[in-house]
All heavy atoms as an XYZ file, in Angstrom:
741
protein
N       8.833     28.251    -79.344
C       9.043     27.255    -80.371
C       8.381     25.962    -79.917
O       8.396     25.627    -78.739
C      10.558     27.077    -80.672
C      11.307     26.533    -79.480
C      10.767     26.201    -81.875
N       7.793     25.237    -80.843
C       7.155     23.964    -80.525
C       8.209     22.863    -80.432
O       9.252     22.936    -81.080
C       6.135     23.616    -81.599
C       4.961     24.556    -81.618
C       3.973     24.163    -82.684
C       2.815     25.159    -82.687
N       1.859     24.859    -83.747
N       7.911     21.845    -79.637
C       8.862     20.762    -79.406
C       9.308     20.107    -80.717
O      10.504     19.901    -80.940
C       8.252     19.726    -78.462
N       8.370     19.781    -81.600
C       8.726     19.109    -82.862
C       9.601     20.014    -83.733
O      10.523     19.533    -84.399
C       7.462     18.703    -83.607
N       9.330     21.314    -83.723
C      10.135     22.251    -84.516
C      11.556     22.344    -83.962
O      12.524     22.389    -84.722
C       9.483     23.632    -84.547
C       8.149     23.631    -85.285
O       7.925     22.718    -86.119
O       7.334     24.534    -85.025
N      11.682     22.358    -82.636
C      13.008     22.392    -82.030
C      13.771     21.111    -82.361
O      14.953     21.160    -82.700
C      12.919     22.586    -80.516
C      14.249     22.558    -79.763
C      15.223     23.604    -80.301
C      14.025     22.741    -78.272
N      13.101     19.976    -82.299
C      13.757     18.712    -82.636
C      14.301     18.765    -84.060
O      15.424     18.337    -84.320
C      12.771     17.544    -82.476
C      13.292     16.204    -82.941
C      14.440     15.666    -82.114
O      14.805     16.227    -81.085
N      15.023     14.581    -82.555
N      13.534     19.323    -84.990
C      13.996     19.445    -86.380
C      15.215     20.362    -86.461
O      16.176     20.069    -87.180
C      12.862     19.966    -87.258
N      15.194     21.468    -85.727
C      16.324     22.409    -85.729
C      17.593     21.761    -85.182
O      18.695     22.071    -85.623
C      15.999     23.648    -84.896
C      14.991     24.573    -85.533
C      14.714     25.790    -84.677
O      15.647     26.292    -84.016
O      13.551     26.228    -84.654
N      17.435     20.864    -84.223
C      18.599     20.218    -83.616
C      19.289     19.268    -84.588
O      20.442     18.911    -84.394
C      18.204     19.492    -82.331
C      17.762     20.417    -81.199
C      17.296     19.604    -80.002
C      18.869     21.373    -80.800
N      18.598     18.890    -85.658
C      19.198     18.058    -86.679
C      19.889     18.858    -87.770
O      20.537     18.303    -88.646
N      19.779     20.169    -87.722
C      20.382     21.045    -88.736
C      21.820     21.386    -88.357
O      22.270     21.116    -87.238
C      19.552     22.317    -88.873
N      22.531     21.984    -89.296
C      23.917     22.381    -89.039
C      24.017     23.508    -88.017
O      24.878     23.497    -87.159
C      24.602     22.816    -90.344
C      24.858     21.627    -91.257
O      24.940     20.482    -90.764
O      24.976     21.848    -92.469
N      23.146     24.502    -88.147
C      23.172     25.662    -87.243
C      22.183     25.428    -86.107
O      21.056     25.902    -86.138
C      22.833     26.936    -88.002
N      22.631     24.681    -85.100
C      21.765     24.359    -83.963
C      21.697     25.525    -82.993
O      22.713     26.178    -82.742
C      22.317     23.151    -83.220
C      22.395     21.908    -84.036
C      23.017     20.797    -83.227
C      23.034     19.540    -84.050
N      24.317     19.009    -84.319
N      20.519     25.748    -82.400
C      20.464     26.755    -81.336
C      21.098     26.205    -80.062
O      21.163     24.986    -79.859
C      18.952     26.968    -81.136
C      18.339     25.674    -81.548
C      19.217     25.137    -82.657
N      21.571     27.100    -79.217
C      22.048     26.710    -77.896
C      20.818     26.519    -77.016
O      19.969     27.404    -76.938
C      22.947     27.792    -77.292
C      23.348     27.572    -75.833
C      24.245     26.347    -75.697
C      24.030     28.800    -75.280
N      20.737     25.374    -76.358
C      19.624     25.121    -75.447
C      20.118     25.375    -74.031
O      21.110     24.789    -73.596
C      19.110     23.682    -75.569
C      18.613     23.438    -76.995
C      18.022     23.408    -74.546
C      18.241     22.010    -77.257
N      19.425     26.267    -73.338
C      19.740     26.543    -71.938
C      18.578     26.038    -71.100
O      17.446     26.503    -71.246
C      19.982     28.047    -71.692
C      21.164     28.532    -72.524
C      20.215     28.304    -70.202
C      21.443     30.013    -72.412
N      18.862     25.067    -70.245
C      17.853     24.457    -69.381
C      17.849     25.210    -68.054
O      18.838     25.198    -67.321
C      18.177     22.981    -69.175
C      17.018     22.201    -68.576
O      16.397     22.700    -67.616
O      16.745     21.096    -69.066
N      16.743     25.859    -67.758
C      16.632     26.729    -66.595
C      16.106     26.020    -65.342
O      15.907     26.659    -64.312
C      15.702     27.908    -66.916
C      16.131     28.799    -68.078
C      15.036     29.797    -68.399
C      17.433     29.495    -67.768
N      15.888     24.726    -65.432
C      15.290     24.006    -64.308
C      16.283     23.807    -63.167
O      17.482     23.989    -63.339
C      14.756     22.657    -64.783
C      13.647     22.814    -65.824
C      13.192     21.498    -66.392
N      14.317     20.802    -67.016
C      14.392     19.479    -67.144
N      13.426     18.713    -66.688
N      15.437     18.927    -67.737
N      15.752     23.391    -62.011
C      16.628     23.150    -60.867
C      17.393     21.842    -61.062
O      17.137     21.084    -62.008
C      15.840     23.188    -59.548
C      14.830     22.059    -59.428
O      15.056     20.933    -59.844
N      13.675     22.370    -58.840
N      18.333     21.567    -60.167
C      19.207     20.397    -60.305
C      18.421     19.088    -60.353
O      18.719     18.202    -61.151
C      20.212     20.349    -59.144
C      21.212     21.496    -59.191
O      21.366     22.134    -60.255
O      21.845     21.754    -58.148
N      17.435     18.961    -59.498
C      16.645     17.727    -59.429
C      15.874     17.500    -60.730
O      15.844     16.389    -61.264
C      15.680     17.796    -58.242
C      14.876     16.541    -58.028
C      13.971     16.649    -56.811
O      14.434     17.119    -55.757
O      12.802     16.265    -56.936
N      15.242     18.557    -61.251
C      14.504     18.435    -62.509
C      15.446     18.058    -63.658
O      15.137     17.187    -64.466
C      13.801     19.755    -62.844
C      12.652     20.095    -61.926
C      12.164     21.518    -62.119
O      12.998     22.441    -62.235
O      10.933     21.697    -62.168
N      16.587     18.716    -63.717
C      17.550     18.457    -64.782
C      18.048     17.011    -64.715
O      18.167     16.337    -65.736
C      18.721     19.437    -64.680
C      19.682     19.361    -65.837
C      19.381     19.960    -67.051
C      20.898     18.701    -65.698
C      20.267     19.897    -68.119
C      21.804     18.633    -66.759
C      21.480     19.232    -67.975
N      18.313     16.523    -63.502
C      18.794     15.154    -63.327
C      17.764     14.125    -63.791
O      18.118     13.000    -64.164
C      19.167     14.908    -61.868
N      16.493     14.515    -63.811
C      15.430     13.615    -64.249
C      15.391     13.414    -65.746
O      14.688     12.536    -66.248
N      16.114     14.218    -66.484
C      16.164     14.093    -67.935
C      16.195     15.449    -68.602
O      15.539     16.378    -68.143
N      16.988     15.551    -69.668
C      17.148     16.827    -70.366
C      17.344     16.576    -71.858
O      17.578     15.434    -72.286
C      18.330     17.607    -69.787
C      19.634     16.845    -69.803
C      20.500     16.931    -70.893
C      19.992     16.025    -68.742
C      21.680     16.210    -70.912
C      21.176     15.307    -68.757
C      22.022     15.407    -69.852
O      23.182     14.697    -69.881
N      17.258     17.626    -72.631
C      17.461     17.547    -74.071
C      18.966     17.470    -74.330
O      19.737     18.245    -73.756
C      16.853     18.774    -74.777
C      15.336     18.816    -74.539
C      17.167     18.757    -76.276
C      14.668     20.103    -74.996
N      19.364     16.545    -75.184
C      20.791     16.358    -75.474
C      21.439     17.666    -75.902
O      20.902     18.400    -76.734
C      20.978     15.314    -76.576
C      22.432     14.999    -76.836
C      22.633     13.873    -77.833
O      21.645     13.264    -78.266
O      23.795     13.620    -78.172
N      22.582     17.975    -75.292
C      23.327     19.184    -75.623
C      22.936     20.402    -74.816
O      23.574     21.448    -74.926
N      21.910     20.263    -73.981
C      21.457     21.410    -73.187
C      22.508     21.810    -72.158
O      23.175     20.967    -71.567
C      20.145     21.092    -72.479
N      22.629     23.117    -71.954
C      23.494     23.670    -70.917
C      22.603     23.956    -69.712
O      21.586     24.631    -69.833
C      24.175     24.972    -71.405
C      24.989     25.604    -70.291
C      25.040     24.693    -72.625
N      22.981     23.435    -68.556
C      22.164     23.608    -67.356
C      22.561     24.879    -66.611
O      23.669     24.975    -66.086
C      22.334     22.385    -66.445
C      21.484     22.430    -65.230
N      21.930     22.019    -64.002
C      20.213     22.848    -65.044
C      20.965     22.161    -63.117
N      19.917     22.672    -63.723
N      21.641     25.841    -66.603
C      21.833     27.083    -65.856
C      20.507     27.371    -65.143
O      19.591     27.918    -65.752
C      22.196     28.275    -66.779
C      22.416     29.535    -65.954
C      23.411     27.966    -67.639
N      20.361     26.949    -63.878
C      19.110     27.233    -63.169
C      18.764     28.718    -63.259
O      19.658     29.570    -63.235
C      19.418     26.816    -61.728
C      20.488     25.774    -61.870
C      21.319     26.246    -63.038
N      17.483     29.019    -63.383
C      17.066     30.408    -63.628
C      17.589     31.362    -62.565
O      17.918     32.508    -62.866
C      15.536     30.527    -63.788
C      15.209     31.908    -64.348
C      14.817     30.204    -62.487
C      13.871     32.050    -64.986
N      17.738     30.884    -61.327
C      18.251     31.755    -60.277
C      19.700     32.166    -60.548
O      20.186     33.137    -59.992
C      18.176     31.064    -58.904
C      16.785     30.736    -58.454
C      16.314     29.367    -58.933
O      16.847     28.784    -59.862
N      15.268     28.866    -58.299
N      20.398     31.414    -61.389
C      21.801     31.688    -61.680
C      22.007     32.292    -63.077
O      23.139     32.523    -63.480
C      22.614     30.400    -61.570
C      22.600     29.818    -60.185
C      23.258     28.443    -60.146
O      23.869     28.005    -61.101
N      23.110     27.757    -59.025
N      20.920     32.539    -63.802
C      21.036     33.000    -65.187
C      21.886     34.254    -65.309
O      22.800     34.312    -66.131
C      19.640     33.241    -65.788
C      19.607     33.644    -67.254
C      20.197     32.543    -68.126
C      18.168     33.933    -67.683
N      21.634     35.233    -64.489
C      22.399     36.478    -64.575
C      23.749     36.375    -63.884
O      24.678     37.100    -64.223
C      21.594     37.639    -64.000
C      20.317     37.959    -64.772
C      19.567     39.100    -64.110
C      20.616     38.270    -66.215
N      23.868     35.447    -62.937
C      25.144     35.278    -62.241
C      26.149     34.507    -63.091
O      27.350     34.618    -62.878
C      24.911     34.546    -60.917
N      25.644     33.737    -64.061
C      26.516     32.904    -64.889
C      26.436     33.344    -66.347
O      26.093     32.573    -67.225
C      26.109     31.435    -64.741
C      27.137     30.472    -65.318
O      28.226     30.941    -65.730
O      26.859     29.273    -65.374
N      26.756     34.585    -66.585
C      26.675     35.137    -67.947
C      27.685     34.485    -68.884
O      27.544     34.572    -70.100
C      26.889     36.654    -67.915
C      25.878     37.416    -67.070
S      24.222     37.361    -67.724
C      24.298     38.718    -68.866
N      28.702     33.791    -68.359
C      29.678     33.112    -69.210
C      29.052     31.965    -69.986
O      29.591     31.543    -71.004
C      30.851     32.588    -68.379
C      31.691     33.712    -67.816
O      31.797     34.777    -68.411
N      32.282     33.469    -66.657
N      27.925     31.430    -69.501
C      27.250     30.335    -70.190
C      26.460     30.829    -71.397
O      26.012     30.035    -72.212
C      26.308     29.610    -69.225
N      26.316     32.149    -71.500
C      25.513     32.715    -72.581
C      26.370     33.025    -73.803
O      27.496     33.482    -73.682
C      24.816     33.989    -72.095
C      23.874     33.804    -70.907
C      23.346     35.150    -70.436
C      22.732     32.875    -71.272
N      25.814     32.793    -74.983
C      26.551     33.085    -76.212
C      26.433     34.562    -76.583
O      25.854     35.355    -75.834
C      25.834     32.209    -77.240
C      24.407     32.239    -76.768
C      24.510     32.223    -75.249
N      26.939     34.902    -77.753
C      26.816     36.271    -78.265
C      25.349     36.679    -78.301
O      24.459     35.832    -78.417
C      27.415     36.349    -79.666
N      25.105     37.961    -78.218
C      23.734     38.457    -78.114
C      22.881     38.218    -79.358
O      21.667     38.340    -79.301
C      23.734     39.943    -77.742
C      24.213     40.145    -76.314
C      24.009     41.546    -75.827
C      24.401     41.646    -74.357
N      24.119     42.946    -73.793
N      23.495     37.841    -80.479
C      22.708     37.544    -81.676
C      22.641     36.046    -81.984
O      22.046     35.629    -82.975
C      23.257     38.297    -82.885
C      24.687     37.896    -83.223
O      25.349     37.220    -82.410
O      25.146     38.271    -84.315
N      23.215     35.219    -81.114
C      23.203     33.764    -81.316
C      21.808     33.199    -81.042
O      21.053     33.735    -80.232
C      24.227     33.106    -80.402
N      21.489     32.099    -81.707
C      20.203     31.429    -81.502
C      20.212     30.686    -80.176
O      21.079     29.846    -79.931
C      19.931     30.466    -82.644
N      19.248     31.010    -79.321
C      19.131     30.405    -77.992
C      17.693     29.951    -77.796
O      16.754     30.668    -78.150
C      19.493     31.426    -76.883
C      19.260     30.838    -75.501
C      20.919     31.910    -77.035
N      17.522     28.761    -77.223
C      16.200     28.284    -76.822
C      16.266     27.986    -75.333
O      17.131     27.240    -74.873
C      15.765     27.025    -77.603
C      14.439     26.502    -77.068
C      15.661     27.329    -79.087
N      15.359     28.594    -74.583
C      15.272     28.378    -73.144
C      14.278     27.265    -72.857
O      13.221     27.189    -73.491
C      14.841     29.665    -72.443
C      15.767     30.860    -72.650
C      15.180     32.098    -71.998
C      17.162     30.582    -72.128
N      14.636     26.403    -71.904
C      13.795     25.259    -71.562
C      13.601     25.239    -70.050
O      14.553     25.436    -69.293
C      14.471     23.944    -72.004
C      13.661     22.742    -71.564
C      14.690     23.929    -73.497
N      12.366     24.996    -69.626
C      12.082     24.738    -68.219
C      11.112     23.563    -68.179
O      11.025     22.807    -69.144
C      11.544     25.989    -67.522
S       9.943     26.529    -68.126
N      10.373     23.393    -67.109
C       9.475     22.248    -67.030
C       8.174     22.485    -67.794
O       7.702     21.620    -68.508
C       9.170     21.902    -65.569
C       8.572     20.523    -65.389
C       9.515     19.411    -65.827
O      10.706     19.445    -65.569
N       8.992     18.419    -66.515
N       7.591     23.697    -67.659
C       6.281     23.947    -68.271
C       6.271     25.120    -69.246
O       5.295     25.311    -69.961
C       5.252     24.222    -67.178
O       5.564     25.447    -66.519
N       7.325     25.911    -69.269
C       7.379     27.085    -70.141
C       7.348     28.398    -69.383
O       7.681     29.438    -69.941
N       6.976     28.374    -68.112
C       6.851     29.605    -67.333
C       8.215     30.248    -67.061
O       8.429     31.429    -67.354
C       6.117     29.326    -66.020
C       5.942     30.536    -65.170
N       5.027     31.515    -65.464
C       6.591     30.936    -64.052
C       5.123     32.478    -64.549
N       6.060     32.149    -63.684
N       9.140     29.502    -66.501
C      10.475     30.054    -66.230
C      11.180     30.432    -67.519
O      11.928     31.414    -67.564
C      11.329     29.057    -65.432
C      10.897     28.945    -63.980
C      11.623     27.835    -63.281
N      10.984     26.566    -63.648
C      11.323     25.381    -63.161
N      12.319     25.271    -62.304
N      10.682     24.286    -63.516
N      10.932     29.666    -68.578
C      11.504     30.009    -69.877
C      11.012     31.358    -70.361
O      11.772     32.147    -70.919
N       9.731     31.642    -70.130
C       9.175     32.938    -70.507
C       9.801     34.076    -69.723
O      10.091     35.149    -70.269
N      10.050     33.841    -68.448
C      10.706     34.853    -67.615
C      12.139     35.074    -68.109
O      12.594     36.207    -68.264
C      10.686     34.429    -66.125
C       9.252     34.446    -65.600
C      11.596     35.329    -65.288
C       9.081     33.798    -64.244
N      12.854     33.985    -68.362
C      14.221     34.093    -68.874
C      14.268     34.813    -70.213
O      15.170     35.622    -70.462
N      13.291     34.552    -71.060
C      13.192     35.214    -72.363
C      13.074     36.727    -72.191
O      13.791     37.495    -72.836
C      11.985     34.671    -73.124
C      11.677     35.307    -74.462
C      12.667     34.842    -75.514
C      10.271     34.963    -74.891
N      12.207     37.157    -71.295
C      12.045     38.598    -71.051
C      13.335     39.209    -70.513
O      13.741     40.292    -70.936
C      10.885     38.854    -70.083
C       9.532     38.624    -70.700
S       8.149     39.136    -69.649
C       8.362     38.105    -68.224
N      13.986     38.513    -69.592
C      15.234     39.028    -69.010
C      16.289     39.211    -70.099
O      16.905     40.272    -70.208
C      15.756     38.080    -67.910
C      14.836     38.125    -66.681
C      17.188     38.421    -67.529
C      15.117     37.027    -65.660
N      16.503     38.162    -70.895
C      17.544     38.242    -71.922
C      17.206     39.275    -72.994
O      18.092     39.987    -73.470
C      17.801     36.866    -72.528
C      18.426     35.847    -71.565
C      18.657     34.521    -72.265
C      19.724     36.378    -70.963
N      15.931     39.365    -73.363
C      15.536     40.394    -74.331
C      15.826     41.793    -73.799
O      16.324     42.650    -74.524
C      14.051     40.274    -74.706
C      13.787     39.163    -75.694
O      14.674     38.733    -76.423
N      12.569     38.681    -75.724
N      15.540     42.016    -72.526
C      15.794     43.336    -71.934
C      17.280     43.646    -71.882
O      17.676     44.814    -71.921
C      15.185     43.431    -70.535
C      13.673     43.514    -70.569
S      12.858     43.891    -68.987
C      13.628     42.813    -67.836
N      18.123     42.604    -71.811
C      19.571     42.799    -71.755
C      20.219     42.814    -73.140
O      21.434     42.885    -73.241
C      20.210     41.720    -70.878
C      19.845     41.811    -69.398
C      20.403     40.619    -68.642
C      20.362     43.116    -68.797
N      19.403     42.702    -74.195
C      19.924     42.866    -75.542
C      20.059     41.623    -76.388
O      20.497     41.708    -77.537
N      19.695     40.442    -75.874
C      19.733     39.253    -76.718
C      18.586     39.339    -77.716
O      17.463     39.677    -77.367
C      19.637     37.978    -75.879
C      20.976     37.486    -75.443
C      21.736     36.542    -76.053
C      21.742     37.941    -74.326
N      22.928     36.381    -75.382
C      22.959     37.217    -74.324
C      21.536     38.889    -73.323
C      23.942     37.405    -73.370
C      22.512     39.073    -72.380
C      23.699     38.346    -72.403
N      18.868     39.038    -78.974
C      17.895     39.284    -80.035
C      17.327     38.029    -80.681
O      16.390     38.125    -81.465
C      18.542     40.137    -81.147
O      19.694     39.444    -81.647
C      18.940     41.505    -80.616
N      17.871     36.853    -80.364
C      17.419     35.628    -81.022
C      17.145     34.543    -79.977
O      17.650     33.438    -80.077
C      18.476     35.177    -82.044
C      17.960     34.108    -82.981
O      16.788     33.754    -82.966
N      18.849     33.569    -83.795
N      16.348     34.895    -78.981
C      16.032     33.976    -77.887
C      14.586     33.530    -78.024
O      13.697     34.342    -78.272
C      16.244     34.646    -76.509
C      15.901     33.681    -75.383
C      17.654     35.157    -76.376
N      14.364     32.234    -77.859
C      13.006     31.687    -77.877
C      12.812     30.784    -76.676
O      13.776     30.364    -76.037
C      12.768     30.889    -79.164
C      12.804     31.772    -80.403
C      12.764     30.969    -81.682
N      14.001     30.193    -81.786
C      14.116     29.065    -82.494
N      13.099     28.572    -83.141
N      15.269     28.422    -82.541
N      11.564     30.483    -76.380
C      11.185     29.632    -75.263
C      10.547     28.369    -75.829
O       9.749     28.454    -76.760
C      10.191     30.396    -74.376
C       9.769     29.616    -73.148
O      10.467     28.743    -72.674
N       8.602     29.950    -72.629
N      10.891     27.206    -75.273
C      10.237     25.970    -75.675
C       8.827     25.967    -75.101
O       8.649     25.891    -73.878
C      11.024     24.753    -75.183
C      10.380     23.389    -75.444
C      10.166     23.153    -76.938
C      11.220     22.278    -74.833
N       7.834     26.090    -75.950
C       6.433     26.119    -75.521
C       6.059     24.834    -74.804
O       6.246     23.748    -75.331
N       5.578     24.942    -73.588
C       5.198     23.777    -72.805
C       6.365     23.109    -72.101
O       6.186     22.160    -71.347
N       7.582     23.608    -72.352
C       8.776     23.115    -71.677
C       9.008     21.623    -71.864
O       8.613     21.023    -72.862
N       9.682     21.031    -70.900
C       9.986     19.599    -70.961
C       8.715     18.759    -70.927
O       8.696     17.650    -71.461
C      10.924     19.195    -69.825
C      12.362     19.597    -70.037
S      13.138     18.930    -71.538
C      13.243     17.173    -71.149
N       7.644     19.284    -70.334
C       6.384     18.543    -70.348
C       5.942     18.293    -71.792
O       5.534     17.182    -72.142
C       5.295     19.302    -69.590
C       5.556     19.350    -68.102
O       6.285     18.538    -67.549
N       4.970     20.332    -67.436
N       6.029     19.316    -72.641
C       5.645     19.173    -74.045
C       6.627     18.289    -74.803
O       6.235     17.493    -75.659
C       5.560     20.551    -74.707
N       7.916     18.413    -74.493
C       8.951     17.605    -75.147
C       8.697     16.112    -74.877
O       8.709     15.294    -75.788
C      10.320     18.035    -74.629
C      11.478     17.383    -75.301
C      12.133     16.256    -74.897
C      12.151     17.825    -76.489
N      13.160     15.967    -75.753
C      13.190     16.922    -76.745
C      11.964     18.903    -77.352
C      14.052     17.045    -77.817
C      12.834     19.040    -78.422
C      13.851     18.117    -78.660
N       8.457     15.776    -73.621
C       8.216     14.386    -73.235
C       6.892     13.892    -73.815
O       6.798     12.760    -74.313
C       8.249     14.230    -71.692
C       7.766     12.859    -71.250
C       9.661     14.506    -71.180
N       5.853     14.733    -73.796
C       4.555     14.362    -74.349
C       4.648     14.052    -75.846
O       3.919     13.200    -76.362
C       3.524     15.460    -74.095
N       5.567     14.732    -76.530
C       5.768     14.497    -77.966
C       6.664     13.277    -78.209
O       6.991     12.957    -79.355
C       6.367     15.725    -78.615
N       7.063     12.606    -77.117
C       7.904     11.418    -77.168
C       9.234     11.665    -77.872
O       9.741     10.829    -78.622
C       7.149     10.247    -77.798
C       5.907      9.874    -77.022
C       5.149      8.702    -77.613
O       5.544      8.182    -78.677
O       4.150      8.300    -76.994
N       9.825     12.830    -77.584
C      11.127     13.187    -78.135
C      12.215     12.713    -77.179
O      11.966     12.514    -75.995
C      11.182     14.692    -78.387
C      10.175     15.142    -79.476
C      10.068     16.656    -79.518
C      10.562     14.588    -80.830
N      13.441     12.518    -77.675
C      14.494     11.920    -76.835
C      14.917     12.766    -75.648
O      15.032     13.989    -75.748
C      15.659     11.732    -77.813
C      15.389     12.638    -78.956
C      13.911     12.827    -79.015
N      15.167     12.066    -74.539
C      15.600     12.690    -73.298
C      16.850     11.947    -72.815
O      16.883     10.715    -72.820
C      14.482     12.605    -72.222
C      14.973     13.119    -70.889
C      13.258     13.369    -72.673
N      17.851     12.704    -72.407
C      19.073     12.124    -71.836
C      18.882     12.031    -70.336
O      18.436     12.983    -69.703
C      20.300     13.017    -72.155
C      21.545     12.460    -71.481
C      20.490     13.156    -73.651
N      19.220     10.869    -69.782
C      19.106     10.690    -68.329
C      20.429     10.305    -67.742
O      21.272      9.763    -68.364
C      18.060      9.659    -67.992
C      16.668     10.123    -68.351
C      15.639      9.212    -67.789
C      14.264      9.778    -68.121
N      13.206      9.104    -67.479
């Protein structure tokens, strides 16, 4: 999903759950409002942070790479409505979208 499209979705009633896969230091530098922080190394260890397998989820990392890996993992485990933020937080910041610090 593109940064501007995600921003529009976040203004709708049915918002996707944003899972930020970055490490603690990256997350502390700024994140998308409402994001749940689950470093990718803990994604499978912290399955309680994940919603129902048909819920809308957007994965976020710094550049999109870890998000792509997380997307493949969740798809293989049966999640059906998972997307990756294209370009990650780099694209979000480049689009001058709001960041919580």
